[in-house]
C-alpha positions in Angstrom: 0.0 0.0 0.0 2.0 3.0 1.3 5.3 1.4 0.2 6.3 -1.5 -2.0 6.8 -4.9 -0.5 10.4 -5.4 -1.7 13.2 -3.7 0.0 15.6 -1.5 -1.9 18.3 -4.2 -1.7 15.9 -6.8 -3.1 15.0 -4.5 -6.0 18.7 -3.9 -6.8 19.4 -7.6 -6.7 16.4 -8.1 -9.0 17.9 -5.6 -11.5 21.2 -7.3 -11.4 19.6 -10.7 -11.9 17.7 -9.4 -14.9 20.8 -7.9 -16.5 22.7 -11.2 -15.9 20.3 -13.0 -18.2 21.6 -10.9 -21.1 18.1 -10.2 -22.3 16.7 -6.8 -23.1 14.7 -5.3 -20.2 12.3 -2.4 -20.8 12.1 0.4 -18.3 9.4 3.0 -19.3 9.6 6.5 -17.9 7.4 7.4 -14.9 7.3 11.1 -14.2 4.9 10.5 -11.2 4.5 7.8 -8.6 1.1 6.7 -9.9 2.7 6.1 -13.4 5.2 3.8 -11.8 2.4 1.8 -10.3 0.8 1.4 -13.7 4.2 0.5 -15.3 4.4 -2.4 -12.8 0.8 -3.5 -13.3 1.2 -3.6 -17.1 4.2 -6.0 -16.6 7.4 -4.1 -17.5 10.8 -4.9 -16.1 11.6 -1.7 -14.3 10.9 2.1 -14.0 13.0 4.9 -15.4 13.0 8.3 -13.8 14.1 11.0 -16.3 15.8 14.2 -15.2 14.3 15.9 -18.3 10.8 14.8 -17.3 11.2 15.9 -13.7 12.4 19.3 -14.9 9.5 19.6 -17.3 7.1 18.7 -14.5 8.4 21.8 -12.7 8.0 23.8 -16.0 11.8 24.0 -16.4 14.0 23.2 -19.4 16.4 20.2 -19.1 19.5 22.3 -18.5 20.5 21.3 -15.0 18.3 23.7 -13.0 16.9 21.0 -10.7 18.8 20.3 -7.5 19.9 17.1 -5.9 17.3 17.5 -3.2 14.5 17.9 -5.7 15.6 15.0 -7.8 16.3 12.6 -4.9 13.0 13.3 -3.2 11.0 12.9 -6.3 12.9 9.7 -7.1 12.1 8.3 -3.7 8.4 9.1 -4.2 8.4 7.2 -7.5 10.5 4.3 -6.5 8.7 3.6 -3.2 5.3 2.6 -4.7 6.6 -0.2 -6.9 8.4 -3.5 -6.5 10.2 -2.9 -9.7 13.7 -1.6 -9.7 14.0 2.1 -10.6 16.9 3.9 -12.4 17.2 7.6 -12.1 18.9 10.3 -14.1 21.3 12.4 -12.0 22.5 14.6 -14.8 26.1 15.6 -14.2 26.1 14.4 -10.6 25.3 17.9 -9.3 28.9 19.1 -9.2 32.4 17.8 -9.0 33.8 14.5 -7.7 32.9 15.2 -4.0 29.4 16.3 -5.0 29.0 13.1 -7.2 29.9 11.0 -4.2 27.3 12.6 -2.0 24.7 12.3 -4.8 25.3 8.6 -5.1 24.8 8.1 -1.3 21.7 10.3 -1.3 20.2 8.4 -4.2 21.0 5.0 -2.7 19.4 6.0 0.6 16.2 6.9 -1.3 15.7 3.3 -2.3 16.6 3.6 -6.0 18.3 0.7 -7.8 20.7 2.6 -10.0 21.5 5.9 -11.7 23.4 7.3 -14.6 25.8 10.3 -14.6 26.7 12.1 -17.8 29.9 13.7 -19.1 28.6 17.1 -20.1 29.5 20.3 -18.4 26.9 22.0 -16.2 24.9 23.8 -17.5 24.0 20.7 -19.6 21.4 20.1 -22.2 19.2 17.4 -23.6 21.3 14.7 -25.1 19.5 15.0 -28.4 20.3 18.7 -29.0 23.3 20.0 -30.8 26.3 22.0 -29.5 26.8 20.1 -26.3 30.1 20.6 -24.3 31.8 17.8 -22.6 34.1 17.6 -19.6 37.4 15.9 -20.2 37.7 12.1 -19.7 40.0 12.4 -16.7 37.5 14.6 -14.8 34.6 12.3 -15.6 36.6 9.3 -14.4 37.3 11.1 -11.1 33.6 11.6 -10.6 32.8 8.0 -11.4 35.5 6.7 -9.0 34.1 8.9 -6.3 30.7 7.6 -6.9 31.8 4.0 -7.0 33.7 4.4 -3.8 30.7 6.1 -2.1 28.0 3.5 -2.8 27.3 1.1 0.1 25.3 -1.6 -1.8 27.5 -3.3 -4.4 24.4 -4.0 -6.4 23.5 -0.4 -6.8 24.0 0.2 -10.6 26.3 3.1 -11.3 26.0 3.9 -15.0 28.0 6.3 -17.1 26.3 8.2 -19.9 28.5 9.6 -22.6 27.4 12.3 -25.0 30.6 12.1 -27.0 29.3 10.5 -30.2 27.7 13.7 -31.4 30.6 15.9 -30.3 33.8 13.9 -30.8 32.7 11.0 -32.9 31.9 7.3 -32.4 35.5 6.1 -31.8 36.1 8.8 -29.1 32.8 7.9 -27.5 33.9 4.2 -27.3 37.2 5.2 -25.8 35.5 7.3 -23.2 33.2 4.4 -22.3 36.1 2.1 -21.8 37.8 4.6 -19.5 34.5 5.0 -17.6 34.2 1.2 -17.0 37.8 1.2 -15.8 36.9 4.0 -13.4 34.0 2.0 -11.8 31.0 2.3 -14.1 28.8 -0.8 -13.9 27.0 0.0 -17.2 27.2 2.4 -20.1 24.6 4.7 -21.7 25.8 5.9 -25.1 23.5 8.8 -25.9 22.1 9.8 -29.3 23.3 6.8 -31.3 21.7 6.7 -34.7 22.7 3.9 -37.0 22.5 0.2 -36.2 26.3 0.1 -36.8 26.7 2.6 -34.0 25.0 0.3 -31.6 26.8 -2.8 -32.8 30.2 -1.0 -32.5 29.5 -0.2 -28.9 28.4 -3.7 -28.1 31.5 -5.2 -29.7 33.8 -2.8 -27.7 32.1 -2.8 -24.3 31.6 -5.8 -22.0 29.3 -4.3 -19.4 25.5 -3.8 -19.9 24.5 -1.1 -22.4 21.4 1.2 -22.3 19.5 2.4 -25.4 17.5 5.6 -25.1 14.3 5.4 -27.2 13.2 9.0 -26.6 10.7 10.5 -29.0 11.5 13.4 -31.3 15.2 12.9 -31.0 18.1 11.9 -33.2 17.7 8.1 -32.6 15.2 6.0 -34.6 12.6 4.4 -32.4 13.9 0.8 -32.7 11.8 -2.1 -31.5 12.7 -4.2 -28.6 13.5 -7.0 -31.0 16.0 -4.8 -32.9 17.6 -3.6 -29.7 18.0 -7.2 -28.6 19.6 -8.0 -31.9 22.1 -5.2 -31.3 22.9 -6.8 -28.0 21.6 -4.1 -25.7 20.4 -4.8 -22.2 18.2 -1.9 -21.2 15.7 0.2 -23.2 14.3 3.3 -21.7 11.4 5.5 -22.9 12.2 8.5 -20.7 9.6 11.2 -21.4 6.9 9.0 -22.8 4.5 9.2 -19.9 4.8 13.0 -19.6 4.3 13.5 -23.3 1.2 11.3 -23.3 -0.2 13.0 -20.3 0.4 16.5 -21.5 -1.1 15.8 -24.9 -4.2 14.3 -23.4 -4.6 17.2 -21.0 -4.0 19.9 -23.6 -6.3 18.3 -26.2 -9.2 17.6 -23.8 -9.0 21.0 -22.0 -9.3 22.7 -25.4 -12.4 20.5 -25.9 -13.7 21.6 -22.4 -13.1 25.3 -23.4 -14.9 24.8 -26.7 -17.9 22.8 -25.3 -18.3 24.5 -22.0 -18.8 21.1 -20.3 -16.6 18.1 -19.4 -19.4 15.7 -20.3 -18.0 15.3 -23.9 -14.6 14.2 -22.6 -15.5 11.8 -19.8 -15.1 8.7 -22.0 -11.4 9.7 -22.6 -10.7 9.7 -18.8 -9.4 7.0 -16.5 -12.5 6.0 -14.5 -12.8 6.5 -10.8 -13.0 2.7 -10.4 -9.7 2.2 -12.3 -8.0 5.0 -10.4 -9.0 3.4 -7.1 -7.7 0.1 -8.4 -4.3 1.6 -9.1 -4.2 3.3 -5.7 -5.2 0.0 -4.1 -7.8 2.0 -2.2 -9.7 -1.0 -0.8 -6.5 -2.4 0.9 -6.5 0.6 3.2 -9.7 -0.6 4.7 -7.8 -3.0 6.9 -6.8 0.0 9.0 -10.3 1.5 9.3 -13.5 0.0 8.1 -14.8 3.5 7.3 -12.2 4.1 4.6 -13.7 1.9 1.9 -17.4 1.3 2.8 -18.9 2.5 -0.5 -19.7 1.0 -3.9 -18.8 2.5 -7.2 
């Protein structure tokens, strides 16, 4: 009810076990806790918590304006309601090596199964925009070593994201990824790959799990899970999908409400009260007080 049944340690072990199979796992984005609950009910493997989606939820662009406190607390709220493992985006680690170490410890204490840290400067930008600026490999490796040393649970997945492909080229991105693994990264997130050959080159060069970002309206084609499995990738994320779906539905139907002057014409497009209460597991709260769920829908 209030929290998931599995402990954070159990969820981290679950993520490690799934990755060990070598199969592709799908982790749709959840910009809100109730979305994470639906992700679990539908049957996905895990939950992804996007920094861009959290920023957009606050009506901010994805340029590093959110704070560690905001991201960690929202991550906790999302991760706590599901038994699925959750991975969160920590942007550039909220500072230098010492800040990155603190970030990892804070995120771990929030019950999250893993995170990824990127090699852009701060202020950063969305990985599918042009003119990104990277920090040097040595500095990124220092941040990753600090993060790896700071984590307490060895199953906490510390992932390094590299945005180098669009800035320095594919070979340089692979070289960076190799250095990041040596520095302590458990997995690699090569951002904004385009061609199948890009994915295949990374898989050939890197031995740790690889993440594919299937964000809409970006540089990357929206490959199917079968295609990503053929490329040899281990995690597929759909980071801003829930936010985009929600925003589109709200905008379209509020325009209809404005035009019609009544919400009667859009009721059929809504999640019903009955379904909402099912997702909330409302009836289960009745064990605490028989007056909480003593009605019929």
